[in-house]
C-alpha positions as CSV (number, residue, x, y, z in Angstrom):
1,M,110.6,87.0,134.1
2,P,108.2,89.2,131.8
3,K,105.3,87.1,130.7
4,I,103.5,86.4,127.6
5,R,101.3,89.7,126.8
6,S,98.9,90.3,123.9
7,F,100.5,92.8,121.0
8,T,98.6,95.0,118.7
9,A,99.8,97.8,116.1
10,P,98.2,100.0,113.7
11,Q,98.1,99.9,110.2
12,G,102.0,101.6,109.1
13,K,103.5,101.3,112.4
14,I,107.5,100.0,112.6
15,I,107.2,97.0,114.9
16,F,111.3,96.5,114.2
17,Q,114.2,98.2,112.5
18,P,117.7,97.3,111.0
19,G,119.7,97.7,114.4
20,H,117.2,97.2,116.9
21,S,117.3,94.7,119.6
22,C,114.0,91.6,119.5
23,P,111.7,92.2,122.5
24,G,110.4,89.2,121.8
25,F,108.5,86.5,119.6
26,I,105.3,88.0,117.6
27,V,102.1,85.5,117.7
28,L,100.0,87.0,115.4
29,F,96.1,86.3,115.4
30,N,94.8,89.0,112.6
31,G,96.9,91.4,110.2
32,S,99.6,90.9,108.2
33,I,103.5,92.5,108.8
34,K,105.5,93.2,105.2
35,V,108.9,92.6,106.1
36,T,111.6,94.2,103.7
37,L,115.4,95.4,103.3
38,T,116.9,98.5,102.3
39,G,120.4,98.5,100.8
40,A,122.7,101.4,100.7
41,S,122.1,102.5,97.5
42,G,118.1,103.3,98.9
43,R,116.8,100.5,96.9
44,E,113.7,98.3,98.7
45,V,113.1,94.7,98.3
46,V,109.9,93.1,100.4
47,L,111.7,90.0,101.9
48,Y,107.9,88.2,102.4
49,R,105.6,89.1,104.7
50,V,104.4,87.7,108.0
51,R,100.5,86.3,108.9
52,P,98.9,84.3,111.5
53,G,100.0,81.1,111.4
54,E,103.5,82.4,110.1
55,V,107.0,82.9,111.8
56,C,109.2,86.6,110.9
57,L,113.0,84.5,110.1
58,Q,114.2,88.1,111.5
59,T,113.1,87.5,114.7
60,L,113.7,83.9,114.7
61,S,117.1,85.2,114.1
62,C,117.9,87.8,116.4
63,L,116.5,85.6,119.2
64,I,118.4,82.3,118.3
65,N,121.8,85.0,117.5
66,G,121.0,87.3,120.0
67,Q,121.4,90.0,117.5
68,P,119.9,92.8,116.4
69,Y,117.1,93.3,113.6
70,G,118.8,93.1,110.2
71,A,115.6,94.3,108.3
72,E,112.1,96.0,108.4
73,G,108.9,95.4,110.0
74,I,105.9,97.3,108.9
75,A,102.0,96.9,110.1
76,E,100.6,96.2,106.9
77,T,97.3,96.3,108.3
78,D,96.3,96.4,112.2
79,V,97.9,93.4,113.9
80,I,96.8,91.2,117.0
81,G,98.5,88.9,118.3
82,Q,100.7,88.1,120.9
83,L,104.2,88.7,122.4
84,V,106.4,86.1,123.6
85,P,109.3,87.9,125.7
86,A,113.0,86.7,124.6
87,G,113.2,85.8,127.8
88,E,110.2,83.3,127.7
89,F,110.9,82.5,124.1
90,R,113.1,79.5,124.6
91,K,111.5,78.1,127.7
92,K,107.8,77.9,125.9
93,F,110.2,76.1,122.7
94,V,111.2,73.3,125.1
95,D,107.8,73.0,126.4
96,D,105.4,73.7,124.1
97,E,105.3,70.8,121.5
98,A,102.6,73.4,119.6
99,F,104.8,76.0,119.3
100,R,107.7,73.9,118.3
101,D,105.5,72.3,115.5
102,L,104.7,75.8,114.4
103,I,108.2,77.2,114.3
104,M,109.4,74.5,112.9
105,S,106.9,74.0,109.9
106,S,107.0,77.9,109.4
107,V,110.2,78.0,109.0
108,A,110.3,75.5,105.9
109,T,107.7,77.6,104.2
110,R,110.0,80.5,104.6
111,F,112.8,79.0,103.2
112,A,110.9,77.8,100.1
113,E,109.7,81.0,99.9
114,Y,113.1,82.6,99.9
115,Q,114.2,80.2,96.8
116,Q,111.7,81.1,95.3
117,L,112.5,85.0,95.9
118,V,115.8,84.1,94.6
119,E,114.5,82.1,91.4
120,E,112.2,85.1,90.4
121,V,115.2,87.9,90.7
122,A,118.0,85.9,88.9
123,L,116.2,84.0,86.7
124,T,112.9,85.6,85.9
125,G,112.4,88.3,83.5
126,F,111.3,91.9,84.6
127,D,108.3,91.6,82.4
128,A,106.9,88.6,84.2
129,R,107.5,90.1,88.0
130,L,105.8,93.0,87.2
131,A,102.9,91.0,85.8
132,K,102.8,88.8,88.8
133,V,102.9,91.5,91.0
134,L,100.2,93.2,89.4
135,L,97.8,90.0,89.5
136,R,98.9,89.6,93.2
137,M,97.9,93.1,94.1
138,A,94.6,93.9,91.9
139,G,91.8,94.5,94.1
140,P,87.7,93.3,92.7
141,S,87.9,96.9,90.8
142,C,91.1,95.2,88.9
143,V,92.8,98.2,90.3
144,V,96.1,98.3,91.6
145,A,96.0,101.2,94.1
146,V,100.2,101.6,94.8
147,T,103.0,103.8,93.7
148,H,105.6,102.9,91.1
149,A,108.1,103.3,93.9
150,A,106.1,100.1,95.7
151,L,105.7,98.4,92.4
152,A,109.8,98.9,92.7
153,T,109.8,97.4,96.4
154,E,107.2,94.5,95.3
155,T,109.4,93.7,92.4
156,A,113.1,94.2,93.7
157,S,113.8,96.8,91.0
158,G,114.3,100.5,90.7
159,R,111.3,103.0,90.3
160,A,112.2,104.0,86.7
161,Y,112.4,100.8,85.2
162,V,109.1,99.8,86.6
163,T,107.8,103.0,85.1
164,R,108.7,102.7,81.6
165,K,107.9,99.2,82.0
166,L,104.1,99.8,83.2
167,A,104.3,102.0,80.2
168,E,105.1,99.3,77.6
169,F,102.3,97.9,79.0
170,A,100.1,100.4,78.7
171,K,100.8,101.4,75.0
172,K,99.8,97.1,74.4
173,G,96.4,97.6,76.2
174,W,97.2,95.9,78.7
175,V,97.1,98.4,82.0
176,E,95.9,102.2,82.2
177,Q,98.4,104.2,84.7
178,K,96.0,106.6,86.6
179,D,96.0,108.8,89.4
180,D,95.4,105.8,91.8
181,G,97.4,103.4,90.8
182,V,97.0,101.6,88.0
183,E,94.2,99.7,86.0
184,I,94.5,96.2,84.5
185,L,92.6,96.1,81.2
186,N,93.6,92.4,79.9
187,R,94.2,90.0,82.8
188,R,94.5,87.3,80.2
189,E,97.6,88.7,78.6
190,L,99.0,89.8,81.6
191,E,98.7,86.1,83.1
192,Q,100.2,84.8,80.2
193,V,103.4,87.7,80.6
194,A,103.6,86.0,84.3
195,A,103.5,82.9,83.1
196,G,106.8,83.4,80.8
197,L,104.5,82.9,77.5
198,R,104.9,86.4,75.9
């Protein structure tokens, strides 16, 4: 039976794709894996990110149900970890109490995140969703260095809709659109929008 081995992937590497079988369970030590789902229309949405100490529900589902992946996982940064082969996973889950506790705790956290995602998409206005993403992704310079398409993925919307809404935000003096992304000019106003107070 294959043994646990080290796992590394450079930033931008596709770790899994829809239809691929699962080689095993990744335990992350460093880095982040972004898990996205793409619809028939081509629209993409970020389901969650996997960071050290967290579980990828896609991988867990594949290992338990013996089914291929239904989403895509990309190394958002360089990642370092361990790969617990599929055949070894169940044995480790039964025998290793700390490993089992980590998985169960992380699964509970993931379900809470899913609930929040559903609430945001179904019950939160787009202005608030976009403001939250801009605030979360802003670097120290207050610049969100991503494309409109990437913002659409983060907000579960379309690129054209993001472009129109950013133009509205810019007109109000909250942001400025630049070649390398979006600069936040008025964080306080965006925080009010994110809180649903505007």
